[in-house]
N, C-alpha and C positions, 0 to 999 in steps of 0.2 A: 492538314485535313481540309481546310477551306479551299485551298488550291485544287485539290483532287475533286472536290464537289463541283467547283467552277468548271472543271474540265469535263463534267458529265459522268464521272465515275460513280457507279452505284454505291450506296452507303455501305453495304456489307464488304464490298471489295475495297473501298476506300479505308474502312476501319482496319481491315486486314493489313493493307499496305502500311498504314500509319503505325500499327502495333509492331510490324516487322522491321520498320526502318527507324522510327523515332523512339518508341518505348522499348523496342527489342523484346516485347512480350508476345507470345503466340499461344492462342487457345485453339484446341481441336475438339470438335464435337463428333463423337462416334457412337452410333446407335442411341442417340438421345442423351448421351452422357458427355458433359463438358470436362475436358482434361486440360489442365494448365493452371497458371501460366507457365510456359516454357521460355526461359530467358535466353536470347541469342547473344553471343559475345563476338561474333564474326561479322565482317562487312558483307556487302552484296558482291557476289562473284561477277567479274566482268563478262558481259555478253548476256546476262540474264535479263528477262523481261522487266524485272523491277529496276534494274540499272537504267534502262531506257526511259522508263516512266519517271524515275527520280530526276534524270537529266532534263526531261521535258518540263517538269514542275519547276526545277531550279532556274531554267533559262527563259521561261515564258514571260517573266516580268522584266527581263533584261533587254535593253535595246542595243544590239551589237552594231557598233560603228567601226568600220575597218578603214583607216586611212592608208593610202598608198605611200610608200617611201622609196619608190624605185628611182626617182630622179631622172626621168626620161628627158633627154635634151635633143634639140634640133639645131644643127649647125647652120641651116639655111637662114633662119631669122634670129639667130643669137638668143635663144630662149630655152626654158625648161618647163616641165609640167608636173603638177601634183594633183591628187584627187583623194576623196574619201567617199565611201558608199555606206548606206544604211539599209541592209536587206529587209529588215522587218517593216520599215516604213516605206520601202521601195523608193528611196531617195538617194541621189548622188550629186556631187558637186566637184568641179575641177577648175583649175586656174593655170594660167601661163605666168612663169616667173623668169626674170632675167637670168641668162645662162651663167653669170658669174656666181650665182648662189650655189653653195656647196650642197652635197647630198644630205649632210647633217641638217642644214637649214631648211631644205625642201621638206624633209620628213617632219621637222619641228613645226613648220608652218601648217602642214596637213593636220597634225594633232591639235594645234592651237585653234584652227578654224572648226575642227570637229567639236571642241569644247564650247565654242561660241554657239554652234548649232544645238548642242545639248541644252545650253542655258536658255536659248530662245524658245526651244520646244518644251522646256520644263520636264524633261524625262526624270522620273524619280530614281531609276536605277539604270546605269549604262556601263557598258564595257567597251573600251577602245582597244582593238587589236592592231599591233604594229610590228613590223619586222626590224625596226630600228632599235637595237639594244643600246647603242651609244646614247641616244636621246633619253631613253628611260633611265639609264644610269645617271645622266646629268640631272634629270628631274629629281631623282631620289638622293642626290648627293647631299651629305650632311654638312659640307663645307662650301658655303656660297662663294668664297674667294677663289675657288678653283673653277668656277663656271665662267666661261669666256663668251658665251652667246647670250645676247639680250633676249632672244626668243625663249630661252629656258625660264627666265624670270617672268615673262608674260604667261607662260604655261602654268607656272606656280601660282601666279595671281588669279588666273581663271579657276584653278582648282580650289583656291581659298574662297572665291566668290560662290562657286557651286556648293561648297560645304556650308557656307553661311545660309544658303537657301535650302539646306537639307536635301540636296541632290547628290546622290552617291555615284561616283565615277571610279572605275577601276581601269588601270592601264596594264595590259597584258602583252607579253612578247610572244610572237610566233615566228618560226623560221620562214625566210623568204624563198620564193621559187621552188617550193616543195609540193605544188599542186593543190594548195589550200584554196578552195573555190572563191571565198571572199577576197583574199589577197590577190588572186589572179584577176578578178574582176576589177579591182581598184587599179592594178597595174595596167590593164587594158584601157581603163578610162584616162589614165595619166598620159599615155603616149600621144594620143591625138591632141590633148590639151596643150602640148608644147607648141602647136602651130595654129590651133583653131579657137582655143578658149580666150576669154578676156584677160588682158594683162593685169596682174595683181601688183599694185603699187604699195609695197610694204618695205619699211626700212630694214636693211640687212645688216648683220654684224660686220664690224670692220675686218674681221679675220677672213671673210669671204673675198674681200677685195685684195687681201694679201695673196691668196692663192691665185687669183686672176693675174696679179702683177708678176708673180713668180712664173706662171705659165707663159706669159708674153715674153718675159726675159729669156726663158729656156728656148722658146721657139726662135727668137731673134738671134740668140747665140748659136743655135744649131744651123741656121741659114748662113751665118757668117763663117762658121767652121767649114761648111761644105764649099762655100765660095773660095775661101783661102786654100782649101785642100786641092784645088786644081793646079796650084803653082807651088805651094809649100807643104811639106809633110805628106806628099802624095801617097807614099807607101803606107804610112799609118792610117790615113783617111780611108784608103781602099781596103786594108786588111784588118784593122782593129776598131776603127771608130764606130760607135753606136750611140744614138741619142739616149741618154739616161737622166733620171732625176738626181741620182747620186753618182759620184765617180766610182770606177770599177774597184778601187781599193778601200771603199767605205767600211767594209766589214773586216778588213785586215787589221790585226793587232801587231803592227810593225813600226820600226823606227822610220823617221822621215827620210833619212839618208837612203834606206833601202827602197822606199817608194820612189824617190827621185831617180835612183839608178834604174829601176824597172821601167819607169816612164821613158827615160832616155833610150833604153834598149828597144822598147816597143816602137818608138818614133824614129829609130835609126839615127840617133844623135849620140855617138860615142867616139872615143879616141882610137879608131881603127881606120886604116887607109880607105876602105870602101865608103865610109861616111865622110872622112876628111876630104877625099877627092871631089865629092859632090859639092863641097863648099869652097873648092879651089884652094884648100890649105896645103894639100900635097899634090904632086904631079901625077902620081899613079895610084890606082886602087888595088894593085896587085900585092900579094903577100910576099915577104922576103924569102919564105921557104919555097915558093913556086911562083914565078912571074906570070904563069898562065891562070892563076886562081886569085880571085878577089879576097882581100883580107876583111871579111865581114864577120859578124858574131857567130853565125852558124859554122863557118870554117874554123874559127879559133877554138870554139868549144868542142867540136867533134873530130876534126881532121888534121889540124895543124900540129906538126911534131914538136914545135918549140915549147 
């Protein structure tokens, strides 16, 4: 009722809205006769004017802070960017972070610094909207021993400090890249931050360095395979090889012997004359059934009469 009056709603209208939504009691005055109360047991229909008013009343005291979790990275200066915006206070902030920071850490840092901003500004009620479901699940995890990032413990600490000062904060998930204006604005602020903003010197979880080491190892291994493919395993390199994080048989539920046989056939390493002649083990690559035809895997499986 007080919120409606603060918004400038006339008292009779405010009283009607209050009775319709809070008390669910409605009185009608017809030809000077008061009829009621009539008790309503249903909620407000979506799209009604009272729904819009109720939403405005509910959100007027909430400070929406929308941290960006896009993880924008710049390969040119080996950095990444994160940002948060506060539309109601017309305030935003962005930072540049080292590129080995994972997307999870970038989003957690955005939430952490948003909580610091809420604490410094002493907002009584705040809502942080983020599209990082994984970070929210880690913050809400009932098992601390399953949390691998130190940033999650820092976020939990900030939430405890805010609660100690009676500052209410809610963390809400929103889908990313769905045209939500606040999230898109934060995303737009994070991209230039990767090259233009001040570098944020914050300790990162050790797991972020693990992913960086794995990436460097995969890249160096890929370069070595391409170089070796010019002289060894040329057929496999040209026809089958692709850079992958996992081997092509990672999802196969097969015995090791089968995988080994498939790998040998794919790489043209098998006990047939076409393969043995390449290694100077046999004098001829031809098949005993026809001297004009190479004894390779395709011939043996589909054409050879033996």
